[in-house]
Residue, then its C-alpha position, 0 to 999 in steps of 0.5 A: m515495533i510491530d511483531v505478528r506471529a501466526l496471526a489469522k482471521s476467519y469469518r463464518v459466512h451464510r451461503r444460500p441460492p436466490g429465491v423465496g423457497a431458499a429464503f424460507r429454508a434458511l429460516f430453519h437451516r443455514n449453510v454456513e462455511a468458513v472463509h479464511a481471510v488471513k492464514g497464520i501470517s508472521f513478520r516483524i517491523e522495526p521502528g522507523e521502517r516503511v514497509g509495503f503491504l502488497g497483494p491482490n484484492g481480497a488477499g487479507k491486506t486490510t483485514t491484517l491492518k484492521m486486526l493490528s489497529g484494534l478494529l478486528h479480533p484475530t481468530g488465531g495467533e498473536a500480534t504486538v504493536l508498541g508492546f500492546t495487544p491491539f485488540r485490547r484497544e487500551p488508551a495508551y496504545l490508540s493514542q500512538i497509532t493512526l489508521v488512514m483509509g483512502q476510501k473513508q473519511q473522518l472529516l465532518w462534511d459540513l463543517p471546515p477541517s479546523e473543526t475536526f482538528a479541534i475535536n481530535q485535539a480534545v479526543y486525544q487530550i493534546p495540550m494546546a501548545a503541542f496542538r498548535e505547533t504540530l498543526a503549524e508543522l503538518s500545515a506547512l508540509l502539506e501546504l494547507g493554507e486556507l483550506v482548513q477554513k472552507p467547508t469540507r464539502q467544498l474541497s476536492l478530493g485531493e484537498r480532502m485527503k491532505c486534510e484527512l492525513c493532517a487530522a489523522l497525524l495531529h497526535r503524532p502517532k509512532v506507527l501509521f497504517l495507510d490503507e490506499p492513501t492515494i486512491g483516486l488522486d491525480v499524479s500531482m496529489q499522489a506525488t504530494v502525498r508520497a512526499f508528505v509520508k516520507a517526510y513524516n517518517e524521517r522527521f518523527g521516526a514513524t513506522v509506516l505499513l502501507t497498502s497500495h495497488d499504485m506501485d508508484d507509491v511503493l516504489a517511492l516509499c518502501p524499501r521493503v515489502l510484504v506480499i500476501d496472497q489468499g491470506a498467506l505471506i508469500y514473500d518478505g524482503p527488500l523490493g529490489e531483490l523481488a525484482r532481481q529474483l523474479k524478473p532479472e532482465k533489463r528493459i532498454q527504452l529507446r527514442l530513435s530519430e526514425a522508425p526502425a524495421r522490427e528486425q533491426v532492433a530484434r537482434f539486440g533483445t526481445v522487442v516488448a514494444l514498437d511504437g514508431a521511433q519508440v522502442t522497448l527491448q528486454v535484455p538479460q542482464p549479462r548481454l546488457a553492455e553488449s546490447v546497449t554498445g550495439l544499439l548506439a553503434a547501429l541505430s541513430v539513437v536520440d535517448l536511451t534508458v535502462e530500467n528494471a521490469p515494471l513492479e506490476e509485472v513482477m508482482s503478477e509473476l510472483f502470484r503466478r508462481a505462488p503455491a496455493p496456500s494450505q489451510p492452517d491447523g486448527a482453522p474453523r471448518 
């Protein structure tokens, strides 16, 4: 479905110090340097996969999505999506994809979302019967109800995001590029958006490439992740395997009947947090059964859960270990 081979994107950026003198000198001589946003990344995504695309700010995630959706031309390498070359922007290609950016909107501010839906129906030349059927399905999945008749400016952020998703999917795209779709939403609305994306993927077999800084989005939706740092791909594989490689220890979350002394729990593992009767221990995987048995025997345990290390810690460890990527051959200077 998506095939990326040595994809690269560089920009030429003018740099100058502040001040009138520097501005005047820049009229005659401009200091330009190359900024390598994406450095020769390669990956393949099969039909129907849900893949997380992760990395710190400025890593190249949004740039990559824009190249795959046809908004940017790559500097080097190749990419095909659905068999098309994205930057050619062929109508047959654009009618089968969508790009949803959490910080952008396509809804018309002073008109109700239903007007935007009608415009998209005309733009994508969706037959009226198919348009009504899809709109009914999406409205039911997103629980839109009467929201589509209210002016967009009167909708809350979460309500607008639901309508944005509906507008973006009316043409039933086969590939979804989602860039921070839950940014700014409350916990309840984030869960709604995640459930909708998963339901759409399963119902229509759509392929999803998701970028998000909210690790709950990734945990809920993406069995596989691509990790990019400083424009270079540093991991491609199962999310669970990434955690096992970098943070194989387990976290034991305890709630006790009374607050323990630190030495009472420290002998069963490394104390990560101790807040009254709430305790978090870190334990090597081979010692997990021994530690749990000892805790239950020695302390008055009200509740106990065993978890993997938080994904935020796993990602931080990955970025810490990753070597600085080299410049790709042939990159502009």
